[in-house]
Structures are given as structure tokens and as C-alpha cells.
C-alpha positions as CSV (number, residue, x, y, z in Angstrom):
1,M,0.0,0.0,0.0
2,E,1.1,3.6,-0.6
3,Y,1.7,5.5,2.7
4,F,3.0,8.7,1.0
5,L,6.3,8.9,2.7
6,N,8.4,12.0,2.0
7,E,12.0,11.7,0.7
8,Q,13.6,11.9,4.1
9,Q,11.3,9.1,5.5
10,K,12.0,6.9,2.5
11,L,15.7,7.5,3.1
12,M,15.7,6.6,6.8
13,K,13.5,3.6,6.1
14,N,15.8,2.3,3.5
15,L,18.9,3.0,5.7
16,A,17.4,1.1,8.6
17,R,16.6,-1.9,6.3
18,Q,20.1,-1.9,4.9
19,I,21.6,-1.9,8.4
20,A,19.2,-4.6,9.5
21,E,20.1,-6.9,6.6
22,E,23.8,-6.2,6.4
23,R,24.8,-5.8,10.0
24,I,22.1,-7.2,12.2
25,L,21.1,-10.3,10.3
26,P,24.5,-12.0,10.4
27,V,24.7,-11.8,14.2
28,R,21.0,-12.1,15.1
29,A,21.1,-15.7,16.3
30,E,24.4,-15.2,18.2
31,L,23.0,-12.2,20.1
32,D,19.9,-14.1,20.9
33,E,21.8,-17.1,22.1
34,K,24.3,-15.2,24.2
35,E,21.7,-12.6,25.4
36,E,24.2,-10.0,24.5
37,F,23.6,-6.3,24.3
38,P,24.2,-5.1,20.7
39,R,26.6,-2.3,21.5
40,A,28.4,-2.4,18.1
41,L,25.1,-2.3,16.3
42,I,23.9,0.6,18.5
43,N,27.1,2.4,17.5
44,D,26.3,1.7,13.8
45,L,22.8,3.2,14.2
46,A,24.3,6.2,15.9
47,A,26.9,6.7,13.1
48,S,24.0,6.5,10.6
49,D,22.3,9.4,12.5
50,L,19.2,7.3,13.3
51,F,19.1,8.5,16.9
52,R,18.7,12.1,15.6
53,I,15.2,11.2,14.2
54,F,13.3,11.8,17.4
55,V,15.3,14.8,18.7
56,P,14.2,18.4,17.8
57,E,16.4,20.2,15.3
58,E,17.5,22.9,17.8
59,Y,19.2,20.1,19.8
60,D,21.1,18.6,16.8
61,G,18.2,16.3,15.8
62,M,16.1,15.9,12.7
63,G,12.9,16.9,14.3
64,G,11.0,13.8,13.4
65,G,8.1,12.4,15.3
66,C,6.4,9.2,16.4
67,F,5.8,8.2,12.7
68,D,9.4,8.5,11.7
69,L,10.5,6.5,14.7
70,C,7.9,3.8,13.8
71,L,9.4,3.5,10.3
72,V,12.8,2.7,11.7
73,V,11.6,0.4,14.5
74,E,9.6,-1.6,12.0
75,E,12.5,-2.2,9.7
76,L,14.9,-3.2,12.5
77,S,12.3,-5.5,14.1
78,R,11.7,-7.2,10.8
79,V,15.2,-8.7,11.4
80,C,15.7,-8.5,15.2
81,S,13.3,-6.8,17.6
82,G,15.8,-7.2,20.4
83,V,18.1,-4.7,18.7
84,A,15.1,-2.6,17.7
85,V,14.0,-2.3,21.3
86,S,17.5,-1.3,22.5
87,Y,17.4,1.5,20.0
88,A,13.8,2.6,20.6
89,A,14.2,2.7,24.4
90,S,16.3,5.8,24.0
91,G,13.4,7.5,22.3
92,L,11.2,6.4,25.2
93,G,13.6,7.4,27.9
94,S,14.3,10.8,26.5
95,F,10.7,11.7,25.7
96,A,9.9,13.4,29.1
97,I,13.0,15.6,28.7
98,R,12.1,16.5,25.1
99,Q,8.5,17.2,26.0
100,F,8.6,18.5,29.6
101,G,12.2,19.3,30.4
102,S,13.7,22.7,31.1
103,E,15.8,24.4,28.4
104,E,18.9,23.7,30.6
105,Q,18.0,19.9,30.7
106,K,17.4,19.8,26.9
107,R,20.7,21.5,26.1
108,K,22.6,19.3,28.5
109,Y,21.3,15.9,27.4
110,L,19.6,16.0,24.0
111,P,22.5,16.7,21.7
112,D,24.3,13.6,23.1
113,V,21.1,11.6,22.8
114,A,20.9,12.7,19.1
115,A,24.4,11.7,18.5
116,G,23.9,8.3,20.1
117,K,26.7,9.1,22.6
118,I,24.4,8.4,25.5
119,L,21.5,6.0,25.8
120,T,18.5,6.6,27.9
121,A,15.9,4.4,29.8
122,F,12.4,4.9,31.2
123,A,12.0,3.7,34.8
124,L,8.3,3.3,35.8
125,T,7.6,-0.4,36.5
126,E,7.9,-1.8,40.0
127,A,7.0,-5.1,41.6
128,T,3.6,-3.6,42.5
129,A,3.3,-1.2,39.6
130,G,3.1,-2.6,36.1
131,S,-0.1,-1.9,34.1
132,D,-1.3,-0.3,37.4
133,A,1.1,2.5,37.0
134,A,-0.6,4.4,39.9
135,A,0.6,1.8,42.5
136,L,4.1,3.3,42.8
137,K,6.2,2.8,45.9
138,A,9.5,4.5,45.0
139,T,9.9,7.8,46.9
140,A,11.7,11.0,46.4
141,D,12.0,13.1,49.6
142,K,12.8,16.8,49.4
143,V,16.1,17.8,51.0
144,P,18.1,21.1,50.6
145,G,19.1,21.5,47.0
146,G,17.4,18.3,45.7
147,Y,15.8,15.0,46.5
148,V,16.7,11.6,47.9
149,L,15.3,8.6,46.0
150,N,14.6,5.3,47.6
151,G,13.0,2.2,46.0
152,T,13.4,-0.3,43.2
153,K,12.4,-0.5,39.6
154,Q,12.2,-3.7,37.7
155,F,12.0,-4.9,34.1
156,I,13.7,-1.8,32.8
157,T,14.9,-1.8,29.2
158,N,18.5,-0.7,28.8
159,A,19.2,-1.1,32.5
160,R,23.0,-0.9,33.1
161,E,23.6,0.1,29.5
162,A,21.8,3.5,29.6
163,D,23.6,6.6,30.7
164,I,20.6,8.5,32.0
165,Y,17.3,7.3,33.4
166,T,13.9,9.0,33.6
167,V,12.7,7.8,37.0
168,I,9.2,8.2,38.3
169,A,8.9,8.4,42.1
170,L,6.5,9.8,44.7
171,T,7.3,13.2,46.1
172,D,4.0,13.3,48.0
173,K,2.8,9.8,49.2
174,T,-0.5,11.2,50.5
175,K,-1.7,12.1,47.0
176,G,-1.2,8.7,45.3
177,S,-0.5,9.0,41.6
178,R,-1.0,12.8,41.8
179,G,2.1,12.9,44.0
180,A,4.4,11.4,41.5
181,S,7.3,13.3,39.9
182,S,9.9,12.6,37.2
183,F,13.6,12.8,37.6
184,I,16.7,12.5,35.5
185,V,19.1,10.2,37.2
186,E,22.6,9.7,35.8
187,K,24.4,6.4,35.8
188,G,27.0,6.5,38.5
189,A,25.0,8.6,40.9
190,T,25.7,7.8,44.6
191,G,23.1,5.4,45.9
192,F,22.1,4.2,42.4
193,S,23.0,0.6,41.6
194,F,21.8,-2.2,39.4
195,G,20.2,-5.5,40.6
196,K,19.2,-8.6,38.7
197,K,19.6,-8.9,35.0
198,E,16.5,-10.7,33.6
199,H,16.7,-13.7,31.4
200,K,13.8,-13.5,29.0
201,M,11.8,-15.6,26.6
202,G,12.4,-13.3,23.7
203,I,14.1,-10.0,22.7
204,R,17.2,-11.4,24.3
205,A,19.6,-8.9,22.7
206,S,17.8,-6.3,24.7
207,V,19.0,-5.9,28.3
208,T,16.2,-5.9,30.9
209,G,17.1,-5.3,34.6
210,E,16.5,-3.9,38.0
211,L,17.4,-0.4,39.3
212,I,18.0,0.1,43.0
213,F,17.9,3.5,44.7
214,Q,19.3,3.7,48.3
215,N,19.4,7.3,49.5
216,C,20.3,8.4,46.0
217,Y,20.7,12.1,45.9
218,V,19.3,13.9,42.8
219,P,19.8,17.7,42.4
220,E,16.7,19.8,42.1
221,S,17.8,20.8,38.6
222,N,17.1,17.2,37.5
223,L,13.4,17.4,38.4
224,I,11.5,17.2,35.1
225,G,8.8,19.9,35.0
226,K,7.0,20.4,38.4
227,E,6.4,18.2,41.4
228,G,3.3,16.2,41.0
229,M,3.3,16.2,37.2
230,G,5.0,12.8,36.9
231,F,1.9,10.7,36.3
232,I,0.6,13.0,33.6
233,Q,4.0,12.8,32.0
234,V,3.9,9.0,32.2
235,L,0.5,8.9,30.5
236,R,1.7,11.2,27.7
237,T,4.9,9.3,27.3
238,L,3.1,6.0,26.9
239,D,0.6,7.5,24.5
240,W,3.5,8.6,22.4
241,S,5.4,5.3,22.6
242,R,2.6,2.7,22.1
243,P,2.5,3.1,18.3
244,G,6.3,2.3,18.4
245,I,5.4,-1.1,20.1
246,G,2.9,-1.6,17.3
247,A,5.6,-0.9,14.8
248,Q,7.8,-3.4,16.5
249,A,5.0,-6.0,16.3
250,V,4.4,-5.2,12.6
251,G,8.1,-5.6,11.9
252,V,8.2,-9.0,13.6
253,A,5.1,-10.1,11.7
254,Q,6.5,-8.9,8.4
255,G,9.7,-10.8,9.0
256,A,7.8,-14.0,9.8
257,L,5.6,-13.6,6.7
258,E,8.6,-13.2,4.4
259,A,10.4,-16.2,6.0
260,S,7.2,-18.3,5.6
261,V,6.8,-17.4,1.9
262,D,10.5,-18.2,1.2
263,Y,10.3,-21.5,3.0
264,A,7.0,-22.5,1.4
265,K,8.5,-22.0,-2.0
266,Q,11.5,-24.3,-1.2
267,R,9.9,-27.0,1.0
268,V,8.7,-29.9,-1.2
269,Q,6.1,-32.4,0.0
270,F,4.0,-34.8,-2.2
271,D,6.2,-33.8,-5.2
272,H,5.3,-30.1,-5.0
273,P,6.4,-27.0,-3.1
274,I,4.0,-26.6,-0.2
275,I,3.1,-23.1,-1.4
276,A,1.0,-24.9,-4.0
277,L,-1.2,-26.3,-1.3
278,P,-4.5,-24.3,-0.9
279,V,-4.2,-24.6,2.9
280,V,-0.8,-22.9,2.9
281,Q,-1.9,-20.3,0.4
282,N,-4.9,-19.4,2.5
283,K,-2.7,-19.1,5.6
284,L,-0.2,-16.9,3.8
285,A,-3.0,-14.7,2.5
286,D,-4.5,-14.2,6.0
287,M,-1.1,-13.4,7.3
288,A,-0.5,-10.8,4.7
289,I,-3.9,-9.2,5.3
290,K,-3.3,-9.0,9.0
291,V,0.1,-7.5,8.6
292,E,-1.1,-4.8,6.3
293,A,-4.1,-4.0,8.4
294,A,-1.8,-3.7,11.5
295,R,0.6,-1.5,9.6
296,A,-2.2,0.8,8.4
297,L,-3.5,1.2,12.0
298,V,-0.1,1.8,13.5
299,Y,0.8,4.4,10.8
300,A,-2.5,6.2,11.3
301,A,-2.1,6.3,15.1
302,A,1.5,7.5,14.8
303,R,0.4,10.3,12.5
304,T,-2.4,11.2,14.9
305,V,0.1,11.5,17.7
306,D,2.3,13.7,15.5
307,S,-0.6,15.9,14.6
308,G,-0.6,17.4,18.1
309,A,-4.1,16.1,19.0
310,K,-4.7,16.3,22.7
311,Q,-6.7,13.0,23.0
312,I,-4.5,10.2,21.5
313,S,-4.7,7.5,24.2
314,E,-7.5,5.5,22.5
315,E,-5.9,5.5,19.1
316,S,-2.4,4.8,20.5
317,S,-3.7,1.9,22.5
318,M,-5.7,0.4,19.6
319,A,-2.7,0.4,17.4
320,K,-0.6,-1.4,20.1
321,V,-3.2,-4.0,20.9
322,F,-4.1,-4.9,17.4
323,A,-0.6,-5.0,16.0
324,S,0.7,-7.1,18.9
325,D,-2.1,-9.6,18.6
326,V,-1.4,-9.8,14.9
327,A,2.3,-10.4,15.5
328,M,1.4,-13.3,17.9
329,E,-1.0,-14.8,15.4
330,V,1.3,-14.4,12.3
331,T,4.4,-15.8,14.0
332,T,2.4,-18.7,15.3
333,D,1.1,-19.4,11.8
334,A,4.7,-19.1,10.5
335,V,5.9,-21.8,12.9
336,Q,3.0,-24.0,11.7
337,I,4.0,-23.5,8.0
338,F,7.6,-24.4,8.8
339,G,6.3,-27.5,10.7
340,G,8.9,-29.3,12.8
341,A,11.7,-27.0,11.4
342,G,9.8,-24.0,12.7
343,Y,10.2,-25.3,16.3
344,M,14.0,-25.4,15.9
345,R,16.5,-22.6,16.6
346,D,18.1,-23.2,13.2
347,F,15.2,-21.3,11.6
348,P,14.2,-17.7,12.4
349,V,10.5,-18.0,13.1
350,E,11.1,-19.7,16.4
351,K,12.8,-16.6,17.6
352,M,10.1,-14.3,16.0
353,M,7.4,-16.2,17.9
354,R,9.2,-15.7,21.2
355,D,9.9,-12.0,20.4
356,A,6.3,-11.3,19.4
357,K,4.9,-12.3,22.8
358,V,6.3,-9.4,24.8
359,T,4.5,-6.9,22.5
360,Q,1.3,-8.0,24.1
361,I,2.7,-7.4,27.6
362,Y,4.8,-4.2,27.9
363,E,3.8,-0.6,27.6
364,G,0.5,-1.6,29.0
365,A,-0.8,-5.2,28.9
366,N,-3.4,-5.7,26.2
367,D,-6.1,-6.8,28.5
368,T,-5.7,-3.5,30.5
369,L,-5.6,-1.4,27.4
370,R,-8.8,-3.1,26.1
371,S,-10.5,-2.0,29.3
372,N,-9.2,1.6,28.7
373,I,-10.4,1.5,25.1
374,A,-13.8,0.2,26.2
375,G,-14.1,3.1,28.6
376,E,-13.5,5.6,25.7
377,V,-15.9,3.7,23.5
378,R,-18.6,3.9,26.2
379,K,-18.1,7.7,26.6
380,R,-18.8,8.4,22.9
381,G,-21.5,5.7,22.6
382,G,-19.4,3.8,20.1
383,K,-19.6,6.6,17.5
384,S,-16.7,7.5,15.3
385,D,-15.6,11.2,14.9
């Protein structure tokens, strides 16, 4: 389908595909097996200026938006979503600074984010606060000149590898989520350490780990926006990022579709390639339809986000939910087409199926997002605008 990309978007999409095929594909299986952070590949992406996409021009970026980032994430995820997530997490981790940070914070951090010199991470999730983001326990107590952070964050993408972290903590425990605030915490800060590195089902090239804050002092200049604005910033950040998860899912599904077509052309059973079998043709057709439908919804949601519309939560959530469900369905069908070979690590669809699952879980579990979408549908009586 024609999505009317401009020349810059076509260029960045093609560049991401080239890097994925020439640099990521040869080491994809090794990174997955070793659960190894793709530092060399992140450096390649930085050298290709792909980190500049989501940074405003006045801070050495390209001034692109959610849609531009989705184009790159999709192409990288088509080959390895673990690498794609490691890259995209810097867009997520720096969003609050870009959107709500002071001019001093932006000038201090964003040029290095754009150059890929520093990676960022977004630290919201805790043992008691996942999809229920309002159930935070981490605290930030005011002291002269700054704040002291205490608490633990878990399942944080780019833990250990990131240089700066956007951390959400309670500055007023009596107000619940309305007492949450956002802070920039630099790696190496006194009282800030790393706990367990998680060993995951999929996206194994991406590092996921625990952050520990024990009387960690953060200067007042590292408060993002105002006290008590943290939860609003979280909601806005996730609204912006969810189409990116949708793009990750679309990329994984596209990769599985392509691998399935190639395999079905080569695999001979009953004296014919299995692609000649109606049951395989029908499965491939359904896979292609679902992938294209998911892509269309993700692109539309991303462009809605970039339009500056104030209410984007429903559209953003729909794109994430639908695309991630499609990724799970398509990768499962891909394994079925491959048969016994699809269950083996020698073939890529086994990894793709494992990678697809997390897209239904993070950035808001799909069941939770469905409840949120249903609430919006009820408000407007099911009518479209």
C-alpha cells in the first residue's frame, strides 16, 4: 500500500533496512543465544544518525516524530526486535526531557542523545506497579538542594547500558499518583545501583534489569517539570510510545511472513512446493492481510500522535493492541508453516514467535488497554468522529 512517505522518510526507512540486513542479520542468532547487548550495532545506528530522528532540530536532531521512529523500528524489528527495542528505548527514555524538560536539561542531554553518545531508559515499572502505574512505591523526599530517592524499579529496558534514566517516584505519598514526579538520574550517581539482569523468553539482545535506589541524591535541577506532574508525563509518554510497540510488532510479523513465503517455495512435499497447497496459500493470504491492516492502523495512530491532537490515548492503545495480537497470530502461523523445522532454533520463526509475545505485555498489557479503550468507546457511545 502507498503510505505517501516523504523523501527523508524513504531514506531513513531504506537505511534502517540496509543496516538490518547487512549488519544485524549475520549476528542475530548469536546475540539471541548469548543474550548480549548489541553495543556495536547501536554504534552503527548512531553513526548513521538514526538517533537524531526523534530529537528536535534545535538540539542537533532531525525533528522527526512518532511516525518517523515507527518506520525505523519496524525495519529493525523485521530482522531482530531485540536490537530494535534497545534503540527505541532511548526514544522512550528521553521523551519526558524532550516534551517537559527545562531548556537547561534539553541542552545538557539531547545533543548527546541525538548523536547516540548516551543511551536513555524509562523507569516506571515496579513489583507492584506494572499496568497499574498508579501503584508506585519508590519515593523522592525533598532535601536542601534536591531530592533523595529510595526504591526499586524492575523490568527496565536498557538497565546498566543506559547513561541517563527517567525515573518516576512519589514526592507526596499522600496524593497517590498525583504525588508522582519525574527525575533525571545519571548512571554512577551515589546510591544508584543495578540489581538482577533478567533472562527473557524473547528480545534477548535487549537488556532488561533492576534499578536500585538507596538514599540516591538527585539535584533539584534534575526534576522534570514540576512536582506532582509525573503521572501526567507518564501517560503522555506511553501514548507517544505505544505506536512504536505496534511498529515493533508489525516488523516481527512482516519478517515472519517473508520467511514463511520463502520456506513454502522451497519445501517440497508430495512432489510439489508446499506453497502450491491451498491450505498454505490461505494461511499466507491471511497473514499478509493481517500484517497490512496492522501497519495501516499503526501508521494512522502515529500520524495522529504527531498531529498534536490532545486526545490520543485510545488511538495509540488500539494500534498497540491490534498489532501485537497480529504479531502473535502471524508468528504462530509461521511456525506452523515451517512444521517441525519452525520449532528449531536453526530457523528464524522460532525466535520471532518468542519475540512477538512481549509486545502484548509491555507498555500496557493488552487486557488492561482493552479496558481503557472500552471506557472511551462507552463515553462516545461507540460513534466515530
